PQR file of N, CA, C, O and H, with PARSE charges and radii, in Angstrom:
ATOM      1  N   UNK A   1     127.938 102.247 116.413 -0.4000 1.5000
ATOM      2  CA  UNK A   1     126.998 101.237 115.953 -0.0000 2.0000
ATOM      3  C   UNK A   1     125.984 101.830 114.975  0.5500 1.7000
ATOM      4  O   UNK A   1     125.633 103.007 115.051 -0.5500 1.4000
ATOM      5  N   UNK A   2     125.534 100.993 114.071 -0.4000 1.5000
ATOM      6  CA  UNK A   2     124.536 101.402 113.083 -0.0000 2.0000
ATOM      7  C   UNK A   2     123.156 100.940 113.521  0.5500 1.7000
ATOM      8  O   UNK A   2     123.006  99.884 114.136 -0.5500 1.4000
ATOM      9  H   UNK A   2     125.819 100.037 114.009  0.4000 1.0000
ATOM     10  N   UNK A   3     122.148 101.746 113.196 -0.4000 1.5000
ATOM     11  CA  UNK A   3     120.767 101.383 113.501 -0.0000 2.0000
ATOM     12  C   UNK A   3     120.280 100.407 112.435  0.5500 1.7000
ATOM     13  O   UNK A   3     120.397 100.682 111.241 -0.5500 1.4000
ATOM     14  H   UNK A   3     122.269 102.604 112.696  0.4000 1.0000
ATOM     15  N   UNK A   4     119.732  99.268 112.862 -0.4000 1.5000
ATOM     16  CA  UNK A   4     119.218  98.267 111.938 -0.0000 2.0000
ATOM     17  C   UNK A   4     117.696  98.282 111.976  0.5500 1.7000
ATOM     18  O   UNK A   4     117.095  98.195 113.046 -0.5500 1.4000
ATOM     19  H   UNK A   4     119.637  99.045 113.832  0.4000 1.0000
ATOM     20  N   UNK A   5     117.084  98.391 110.818 -0.4000 1.5000
ATOM     21  CA  UNK A   5     115.631  98.355 110.705 -0.0000 2.0000
ATOM     22  C   UNK A   5     115.236  97.057 110.017  0.5500 1.7000
ATOM     23  O   UNK A   5     114.962  97.041 108.817 -0.5500 1.4000
ATOM     24  H   UNK A   5     117.573  98.461 109.949  0.4000 1.0000
ATOM     25  N   UNK A   6     115.205  95.964 110.783 -0.4000 1.5000
ATOM     26  CA  UNK A   6     114.881  94.651 110.227 -0.0000 2.0000
ATOM     27  C   UNK A   6     114.016  93.887 111.220  0.5500 1.7000
ATOM     28  O   UNK A   6     113.990  94.210 112.407 -0.5500 1.4000
ATOM     29  H   UNK A   6     115.427  95.977 111.758  0.4000 1.0000
ATOM     30  N   UNK A   7     113.315  92.885 110.736 -0.4000 1.5000
ATOM     31  CA  UNK A   7     112.532  92.035 111.626 -0.0000 2.0000
ATOM     32  C   UNK A   7     112.919  90.562 111.475  0.5500 1.7000
ATOM     33  O   UNK A   7     112.243  89.687 112.016 -0.5500 1.4000
ATOM     34  H   UNK A   7     113.335  92.623 109.771  0.4000 1.0000
ATOM     35  N   UNK A   8     113.987  90.287 110.753 -0.4000 1.5000
ATOM     36  CA  UNK A   8     114.463  88.933 110.529 -0.0000 2.0000
ATOM     37  C   UNK A   8     115.307  88.507 111.729  0.5500 1.7000
ATOM     38  O   UNK A   8     116.346  89.109 112.001 -0.5500 1.4000
ATOM     39  H   UNK A   8     114.536  90.998 110.314  0.4000 1.0000
ATOM     40  N   UNK A   9     114.870  87.480 112.442 -0.4000 1.5000
ATOM     41  CA  UNK A   9     115.558  87.050 113.658 -0.0000 2.0000
ATOM     42  C   UNK A   9     116.985  86.569 113.384  0.5500 1.7000
ATOM     43  O   UNK A   9     117.876  86.796 114.202 -0.5500 1.4000
ATOM     44  H   UNK A   9     114.027  86.991 112.222  0.4000 1.0000
ATOM     45  N   UNK A  10     117.212  85.917 112.257 -0.4000 1.5000
ATOM     46  CA  UNK A  10     118.559  85.455 111.915 -0.0000 2.0000
ATOM     47  C   UNK A  10     119.495  86.632 111.684  0.5500 1.7000
ATOM     48  O   UNK A  10     120.639  86.617 112.138 -0.5500 1.4000
ATOM     49  H   UNK A  10     116.488  85.732 111.592  0.4000 1.0000
ATOM     50  N   UNK A  11     119.014  87.654 110.979 -0.4000 1.5000
ATOM     51  CA  UNK A  11     119.832  88.839 110.724 -0.0000 2.0000
ATOM     52  C   UNK A  11     120.156  89.556 112.029  0.5500 1.7000
ATOM     53  O   UNK A  11     121.270  90.050 112.202 -0.5500 1.4000
ATOM     54  H   UNK A  11     118.085  87.667 110.609  0.4000 1.0000
ATOM     55  N   UNK A  12     119.197  89.617 112.946 -0.4000 1.5000
ATOM     56  CA  UNK A  12     119.443  90.245 114.247 -0.0000 2.0000
ATOM     57  C   UNK A  12     120.498  89.468 115.037  0.5500 1.7000
ATOM     58  O   UNK A  12     121.357  90.069 115.682 -0.5500 1.4000
ATOM     59  H   UNK A  12     118.292  89.216 112.805  0.4000 1.0000
ATOM     60  N   UNK A  13     120.436  88.135 114.988 -0.4000 1.5000
ATOM     61  CA  UNK A  13     121.406  87.314 115.709 -0.0000 2.0000
ATOM     62  C   UNK A  13     122.814  87.529 115.170  0.5500 1.7000
ATOM     63  O   UNK A  13     123.764  87.614 115.948 -0.5500 1.4000
ATOM     64  H   UNK A  13     119.738  87.647 114.463  0.4000 1.0000
ATOM     65  N   UNK A  14     122.963  87.619 113.853 -0.4000 1.5000
ATOM     66  CA  UNK A  14     124.273  87.856 113.241 -0.0000 2.0000
ATOM     67  C   UNK A  14     124.775  89.249 113.609  0.5500 1.7000
ATOM     68  O   UNK A  14     125.962  89.430 113.880 -0.5500 1.4000
ATOM     69  H   UNK A  14     122.191  87.551 113.221  0.4000 1.0000
ATOM     70  N   UNK A  15     123.884  90.225 113.620 -0.4000 1.5000
ATOM     71  CA  UNK A  15     124.281  91.591 113.961 -0.0000 2.0000
ATOM     72  C   UNK A  15     124.756  91.682 115.404  0.5500 1.7000
ATOM     73  O   UNK A  15     125.673  92.445 115.708 -0.5500 1.4000
ATOM     74  H   UNK A  15     122.919  90.078 113.400  0.4000 1.0000
ATOM     75  N   UNK A  16     124.140  90.913 116.294 -0.4000 1.5000
ATOM     76  CA  UNK A  16     124.516  90.950 117.712 -0.0000 2.0000
ATOM     77  C   UNK A  16     125.803  90.176 117.978  0.5500 1.7000
ATOM     78  O   UNK A  16     126.546  90.516 118.899 -0.5500 1.4000
ATOM     79  H   UNK A  16     123.395  90.293 116.047  0.4000 1.0000
ATOM     80  N   UNK A  17     126.078  89.137 117.184 -0.4000 1.5000
ATOM     81  CA  UNK A  17     127.243  88.297 117.412 -0.0000 2.0000
ATOM     82  C   UNK A  17     128.009  88.135 116.100  0.5500 1.7000
ATOM     83  O   UNK A  17     127.732  87.208 115.339 -0.5500 1.4000
ATOM     84  H   UNK A  17     125.474  88.861 116.436  0.4000 1.0000
ATOM     85  N   UNK A  18     128.978  89.030 115.821 -0.4000 1.5000
ATOM     86  CA  UNK A  18     129.695  89.027 114.542 -0.0000 2.0000
ATOM     87  C   UNK A  18     130.470  87.740 114.233  0.5500 1.7000
ATOM     88  O   UNK A  18     130.846  87.525 113.081 -0.5500 1.4000
ATOM     89  H   UNK A  18     129.203  89.783 116.440  0.4000 1.0000
ATOM     90  N   UNK A  19     130.716  86.888 115.219 -0.4000 1.5000
ATOM     91  CA  UNK A  19     131.463  85.663 114.918 -0.0000 2.0000
ATOM     92  C   UNK A  19     130.664  84.733 114.002  0.5500 1.7000
ATOM     93  O   UNK A  19     131.245  83.859 113.360 -0.5500 1.4000
ATOM     94  H   UNK A  19     130.410  87.063 116.155  0.4000 1.0000
ATOM     95  N   UNK A  20     129.350  84.908 113.934 -0.4000 1.5000
ATOM     96  CA  UNK A  20     128.525  84.110 113.028 -0.0000 2.0000
ATOM     97  C   UNK A  20     128.677  84.560 111.579  0.5500 1.7000
ATOM     98  O   UNK A  20     128.335  83.810 110.665 -0.5500 1.4000
ATOM     99  H   UNK A  20     128.878  85.618 114.456  0.4000 1.0000
ATOM    100  N   UNK A  21     129.180  85.762 111.358 -0.4000 1.5000
ATOM    101  CA  UNK A  21     129.269  86.317 110.007 -0.0000 2.0000
ATOM    102  C   UNK A  21     130.093  85.424 109.073  0.5500 1.7000
ATOM    103  O   UNK A  21     129.768  85.306 107.891 -0.5500 1.4000
ATOM    104  H   UNK A  21     129.457  86.371 112.101  0.4000 1.0000
ATOM    105  N   UNK A  22     131.143  84.800 109.585 -0.4000 1.5000
ATOM    106  CA  UNK A  22     131.988  83.938 108.767 -0.0000 2.0000
ATOM    107  C   UNK A  22     131.267  82.710 108.242  0.5500 1.7000
ATOM    108  O   UNK A  22     131.681  82.127 107.239 -0.5500 1.4000
ATOM    109  H   UNK A  22     131.406  84.895 110.545  0.4000 1.0000
ATOM    110  N   UNK A  23     130.195  82.313 108.908 -0.4000 1.5000
ATOM    111  CA  UNK A  23     129.441  81.132 108.498 -0.0000 2.0000
ATOM    112  C   UNK A  23     128.267  81.459 107.579  0.5500 1.7000
ATOM    113  O   UNK A  23     127.573  80.560 107.106 -0.5500 1.4000
ATOM    114  H   UNK A  23     129.858  82.787 109.722  0.4000 1.0000
ATOM    115  N   UNK A  24     128.051  82.732 107.333 -0.4000 1.5000
ATOM    116  CA  UNK A  24     126.926  83.148 106.494 -0.0000 2.0000
ATOM    117  C   UNK A  24     127.219  82.851 105.024  0.5500 1.7000
ATOM    118  O   UNK A  24     128.366  82.922 104.583 -0.5500 1.4000
ATOM    119  H   UNK A  24     128.615  83.463 107.718  0.4000 1.0000
ATOM    120  N   UNK A  25     126.178  82.522 104.279 -0.4000 1.5000
ATOM    121  CA  UNK A  25     126.301  82.321 102.840 -0.0000 2.0000
ATOM    122  C   UNK A  25     125.744  83.556 102.152  0.5500 1.7000
ATOM    123  O   UNK A  25     124.623  83.982 102.428 -0.5500 1.4000
ATOM    124  H   UNK A  25     125.246  82.465 104.637  0.4000 1.0000
ATOM    125  N   UNK A  26     126.524  84.117 101.271 -0.4000 1.5000
ATOM    126  CA  UNK A  26     126.092  85.294 100.530 -0.0000 2.0000
ATOM    127  C   UNK A  26     125.750  84.868  99.110  0.5500 1.7000
ATOM    128  O   UNK A  26     126.580  84.283  98.415 -0.5500 1.4000
ATOM    129  H   UNK A  26     127.435  83.772 101.047  0.4000 1.0000
ATOM    130  N   UNK A  27     124.553  85.156  98.689 -0.4000 1.5000
ATOM    131  CA  UNK A  27     124.098  84.780  97.357 -0.0000 2.0000
ATOM    132  C   UNK A  27     124.281  85.947  96.406  0.5500 1.7000
ATOM    133  O   UNK A  27     123.807  87.052  96.667 -0.5500 1.4000
ATOM    134  H   UNK A  27     123.879  85.632  99.254  0.4000 1.0000
ATOM    135  N   UNK A  28     124.961  85.701  95.317 -0.4000 1.5000
ATOM    136  CA  UNK A  28     125.142  86.722  94.285 -0.0000 2.0000
ATOM    137  C   UNK A  28     124.254  86.324  93.115  0.5500 1.7000
ATOM    138  O   UNK A  28     124.652  85.543  92.251 -0.5500 1.4000
ATOM    139  H   UNK A  28     125.346  84.802  95.105  0.4000 1.0000
ATOM    140  N   UNK A  29     123.053  86.872  93.102 -0.4000 1.5000
ATOM    141  CA  UNK A  29     122.091  86.523  92.062 -0.0000 2.0000
ATOM    142  C   UNK A  29     122.192  87.503  90.913  0.5500 1.7000
ATOM    143  O   UNK A  29     122.033  88.709  91.103 -0.5500 1.4000
ATOM    144  H   UNK A  29     122.729  87.507  93.803  0.4000 1.0000
ATOM    145  N   UNK A  30     122.451  87.001  89.744 -0.4000 1.5000
ATOM    146  CA  UNK A  30     122.533  87.832  88.546 -0.0000 2.0000
ATOM    147  C   UNK A  30     121.387  87.430  87.632  0.5500 1.7000
ATOM    148  O   UNK A  30     121.233  86.256  87.294 -0.5500 1.4000
ATOM    149  H   UNK A  30     122.581  86.021  89.589  0.4000 1.0000
ATOM    150  N   UNK A  31     120.602  88.387  87.242 -0.4000 1.5000
ATOM    151  CA  UNK A  31     119.510  88.099  86.319 -0.0000 2.0000
ATOM    152  C   UNK A  31     119.214  89.335  85.496  0.5500 1.7000
ATOM    153  O   UNK A  31     119.493  90.457  85.919 -0.5500 1.4000
ATOM    154  H   UNK A  31     120.726  89.340  87.516  0.4000 1.0000
ATOM    155  N   UNK A  32     118.658  89.127  84.339 -0.4000 1.5000
ATOM    156  CA  UNK A  32     118.305  90.243  83.465 -0.0000 2.0000
ATOM    157  C   UNK A  32     116.857  90.662  83.653  0.5500 1.7000
ATOM    158  O   UNK A  32     116.382  91.575  82.977 -0.5500 1.4000
ATOM    159  H   UNK A  32     118.431  88.215  83.996  0.4000 1.0000
ATOM    160  N   UNK A  33     116.159  90.011  84.556 -0.4000 1.5000
ATOM    161  CA  UNK A  33     114.744  90.310  84.720 -0.0000 2.0000
ATOM    162  C   UNK A  33     114.408  90.776  86.128  0.5500 1.7000
ATOM    163  O   UNK A  33     113.519  90.218  86.771 -0.5500 1.4000
ATOM    164  H   UNK A  33     116.545  89.270  85.105  0.4000 1.0000
ATOM    165  N   UNK A  34     115.102  91.778  86.603 -0.4000 1.5000
ATOM    166  CA  UNK A  34     114.800  92.391  87.892 -0.0000 2.0000
ATOM    167  C   UNK A  34     113.970  93.639  87.606  0.5500 1.7000
ATOM    168  O   UNK A  34     114.532  94.670  87.236 -0.5500 1.4000
ATOM    169  H   UNK A  34     115.824  92.230  86.080  0.4000 1.0000
ATOM    170  N   UNK A  35     112.652  93.574  87.766 -0.4000 1.5000
ATOM    171  CA  UNK A  35     111.778  94.679  87.371 -0.0000 2.0000
ATOM    172  C   UNK A  35     112.143  96.030  87.984  0.5500 1.7000
ATOM    173  O   UNK A  35     111.960  97.059  87.335 -0.5500 1.4000
ATOM    174  H   UNK A  35     112.196  92.736  88.066  0.4000 1.0000
ATOM    175  N   UNK A  36     112.643  96.052  89.187 -0.4000 1.5000
ATOM    176  CA  UNK A  36     112.957  97.326  89.840 -0.0000 2.0000
ATOM    177  C   UNK A  36     114.145  98.031  89.191  0.5500 1.7000
ATOM    178  O   UNK A  36     114.372  99.212  89.454 -0.5500 1.4000
ATOM    179  H   UNK A  36     112.792  95.215  89.714  0.4000 1.0000
ATOM    180  N   UNK A  37     114.908  97.331  88.349 -0.4000 1.5000
ATOM    181  CA  UNK A  37     116.055  97.954  87.680 -0.0000 2.0000
ATOM    182  C   UNK A  37     115.663  99.177  86.869  0.5500 1.7000
ATOM    183  O   UNK A  37     116.464 100.099  86.719 -0.5500 1.4000
ATOM    184  H   UNK A  37     114.724  96.371  88.135  0.4000 1.0000
ATOM    185  N   UNK A  38     114.434  99.202  86.339 -0.4000 1.5000
ATOM    186  CA  UNK A  38     114.024 100.335  85.509 -0.0000 2.0000
ATOM    187  C   UNK A  38     113.916 101.615  86.327  0.5500 1.7000
ATOM    188  O   UNK A  38     113.883 102.708  85.763 -0.5500 1.4000
ATOM    189  H   UNK A  38     113.782  98.453  86.460  0.4000 1.0000
ATOM    190  N   UNK A  39     113.860 101.490  87.649 -0.4000 1.5000
ATOM    191  CA  UNK A  39     113.768 102.673  88.506 -0.0000 2.0000
ATOM    192  C   UNK A  39     115.106 103.050  89.118  0.5500 1.7000
ATOM    193  O   UNK A  39     115.243 104.121  89.710 -0.5500 1.4000
ATOM    194  H   UNK A  39     113.887 100.601  88.107  0.4000 1.0000
ATOM    195  N   UNK A  40     116.097 102.171  88.979 -0.4000 1.5000
ATOM    196  CA  UNK A  40     117.368 102.412  89.651 -0.0000 2.0000
ATOM    197  C   UNK A  40     118.559 102.534  88.721  0.5500 1.7000
ATOM    198  O   UNK A  40     119.599 103.056  89.123 -0.5500 1.4000
ATOM    199  H   UNK A  40     115.986 101.301  88.499  0.4000 1.0000
ATOM    200  N   UNK A  41     118.434 102.071  87.497 -0.4000 1.5000
ATOM    201  CA  UNK A  41     119.576 102.042  86.588 -0.0000 2.0000
ATOM    202  C   UNK A  41     119.239 102.717  85.266  0.5500 1.7000
ATOM    203  O   UNK A  41     118.076 102.824  84.877 -0.5500 1.4000
ATOM    204  H   UNK A  41     117.590 101.647  87.171  0.4000 1.0000
ATOM    205  N   UNK A  42     120.275 103.161  84.594 -0.4000 1.5000
ATOM    206  CA  UNK A  42     120.100 103.681  83.240 -0.0000 2.0000
ATOM    207  C   UNK A  42     120.055 102.482  82.299  0.5500 1.7000
ATOM    208  O   UNK A  42     121.038 101.751  82.170 -0.5500 1.4000
ATOM    209  H   UNK A  42     121.220 103.074  84.910  0.4000 1.0000
ATOM    210  N   UNK A  43     118.923 102.282  81.648 -0.4000 1.5000
ATOM    211  CA  UNK A  43     118.736 101.143  80.756 -0.0000 2.0000
ATOM    212  C   UNK A  43     118.289 101.619  79.384  0.5500 1.7000
ATOM    213  O   UNK A  43     117.788 102.733  79.226 -0.5500 1.4000
ATOM    214  H   UNK A  43     118.125 102.875  81.753  0.4000 1.0000
ATOM    215  N   UNK A  44     118.478 100.763  78.404 -0.4000 1.5000
ATOM    216  CA  UNK A  44     118.001 101.056  77.049 -0.0000 2.0000
ATOM    217  C   UNK A  44     116.471 101.097  77.046  0.5500 1.7000
ATOM    218  O   UNK A  44     115.826 100.477  77.892 -0.5500 1.4000
ATOM    219  H   UNK A  44     118.885  99.858  78.532  0.4000 1.0000
ATOM    220  N   UNK A  45     115.904 101.823  76.099 -0.4000 1.5000
ATOM    221  CA  UNK A  45     114.455 102.036  76.029 -0.0000 2.0000
ATOM    222  C   UNK A  45     113.668 100.723  76.033  0.5500 1.7000
ATOM    223  O   UNK A  45     112.679 100.591  76.754 -0.5500 1.4000
ATOM    224  H   UNK A  45     116.428 102.327  75.411  0.4000 1.0000
ATOM    225  N   UNK A  46     114.107  99.758  75.231 -0.4000 1.5000
ATOM    226  CA  UNK A  46     113.411  98.473  75.163 -0.0000 2.0000
ATOM    227  C   UNK A  46     113.401  97.752  76.497  0.5500 1.7000
ATOM    228  O   UNK A  46     112.396  97.157  76.887 -0.5500 1.4000
ATOM    229  H   UNK A  46     114.911  99.865  74.645  0.4000 1.0000
ATOM    230  N   UNK A  47     114.518  97.808  77.188 -0.4000 1.5000
ATOM    231  CA  UNK A  47     114.632  97.155  78.491 -0.0000 2.0000
ATOM    232  C   UNK A  47     113.715  97.833  79.517  0.5500 1.7000
ATOM    233  O   UNK A  47     113.064  97.165  80.321 -0.5500 1.4000
ATOM    234  H   UNK A  47     115.334  98.291  76.871  0.4000 1.0000
ATOM    235  N   UNK A  48     113.677  99.173  79.475 -0.4000 1.5000
ATOM    236  CA  UNK A  48     112.808  99.917  80.395 -0.0000 2.0000
ATOM    237  C   UNK A  48     111.347  99.548  80.140  0.5500 1.7000
ATOM    238  O   UNK A  48     110.591  99.319  81.085 -0.5500 1.4000
ATOM    239  H   UNK A  48     114.205  99.715  78.822  0.4000 1.0000
ATOM    240  N   UNK A  49     110.952  99.489  78.880 -0.4000 1.5000
ATOM    241  CA  UNK A  49     109.569  99.143  78.542 -0.0000 2.0000
ATOM    242  C   UNK A  49     109.212  97.745  79.042  0.5500 1.7000
ATOM    243  O   UNK A  49     108.106  97.524  79.537 -0.5500 1.4000
ATOM    244  H   UNK A  49     111.566  99.675  78.113  0.4000 1.0000
ATOM    245  N   UNK A  50     110.139  96.810  78.913 -0.4000 1.5000
ATOM    246  CA  UNK A  50     109.913  95.448  79.396 -0.0000 2.0000
ATOM    247  C   UNK A  50     109.734  95.433  80.909  0.5500 1.7000
ATOM    248  O   UNK A  50     108.804  94.813  81.424 -0.5500 1.4000
ATOM    249  H   UNK A  50     111.036  96.989  78.511  0.4000 1.0000
ATOM    250  N   UNK A  51     110.626  96.117  81.616 -0.4000 1.5000
ATOM    251  CA  UNK A  51     110.572  96.133  83.078 -0.0000 2.0000
ATOM    252  C   UNK A  51     109.324  96.849  83.592  0.5500 1.7000
ATOM    253  O   UNK A  51     108.711  96.409  84.565 -0.5500 1.4000
ATOM    254  H   UNK A  51     111.382  96.621  81.197  0.4000 1.0000
ATOM    255  N   UNK A  52     108.952  97.940  82.946 -0.4000 1.5000
ATOM    256  CA  UNK A  52     107.736  98.666  83.331 -0.0000 2.0000
ATOM    257  C   UNK A  52     106.519  97.756  83.145  0.5500 1.7000
ATOM    258  O   UNK A  52     105.592  97.774  83.955 -0.5500 1.4000
ATOM    259  H   UNK A  52     109.450  98.297  82.156  0.4000 1.0000
ATOM    260  N   UNK A  53     106.532  96.966  82.080 -0.4000 1.5000
ATOM    261  CA  UNK A  53     105.455  96.003  81.851 -0.0000 2.0000
ATOM    262  C   UNK A  53     105.401  94.936  82.937  0.5500 1.7000
ATOM    263  O   UNK A  53     104.318  94.557  83.382 -0.5500 1.4000
ATOM    264  H   UNK A  53     107.285  96.951  81.422  0.4000 1.0000
ATOM    265  N   UNK A  54     106.567  94.447  83.368 -0.4000 1.5000
ATOM    266  CA  UNK A  54     106.620  93.446  84.432 -0.0000 2.0000
ATOM    267  C   UNK A  54     106.074  93.997  85.745  0.5500 1.7000
ATOM    268  O   UNK A  54     105.470  93.266  86.530 -0.5500 1.4000
ATOM    269  H   UNK A  54     107.447  94.755  83.006  0.4000 1.0000
ATOM    270  N   UNK A  55     106.290  95.293  85.978 -0.4000 1.5000
ATOM    271  CA  UNK A  55     105.790  95.927  87.200 -0.0000 2.0000
ATOM    272  C   UNK A  55     104.309  96.289  87.099  0.5500 1.7000
ATOM    273  O   UNK A  55     103.675  96.611  88.103 -0.5500 1.4000
ATOM    274  H   UNK A  55     106.781  95.887  85.341  0.4000 1.0000
ATOM    275  N   UNK A  56     103.768  96.236  85.895 -0.4000 1.5000
ATOM    276  CA  UNK A  56     102.367  96.572  85.699 -0.0000 2.0000
ATOM    277  C   UNK A  56     102.098  98.064  85.754  0.5500 1.7000
ATOM    278  O   UNK A  56     101.010  98.483  86.149 -0.5500 1.4000
ATOM    279  H   UNK A  56     104.284  95.975  85.080  0.4000 1.0000
ATOM    280  N   UNK A  57     103.080  98.875  85.360 -0.4000 1.5000
ATOM    281  CA  UNK A  57     102.934 100.326  85.415 -0.0000 2.0000
ATOM    282  C   UNK A  57     102.374 100.918  84.134  0.5500 1.7000
ATOM    283  O   UNK A  57     102.123 102.121  84.066 -0.5500 1.4000
ATOM    284  H   UNK A  57     103.964  98.535  85.039  0.4000 1.0000
ATOM    285  N   UNK A  58     102.174 100.086  83.115 -0.4000 1.5000
ATOM    286  CA  UNK A  58     101.680 100.604  81.833 -0.0000 2.0000
ATOM    287  C   UNK A  58     100.175 100.491  81.779  0.5500 1.7000
ATOM    288  O   UNK A  58      99.563 100.873  80.782 -0.5500 1.4000
ATOM    289  H   UNK A  58     102.378  99.109  83.170  0.4000 1.0000
TER
END
């Protein structure tokens, strides 16, 4: 078993009873404006500057 560090009651219920997993909806959100991307991905200079600005790090 894996250790789960969460406080979401729904997530805990699914983890305890895997038969609920089939009924879960998984959202695949695609966007070009995820500010944290500048810390996790290799991006072009302009994109990094934009994301850093969104995070308020400048």
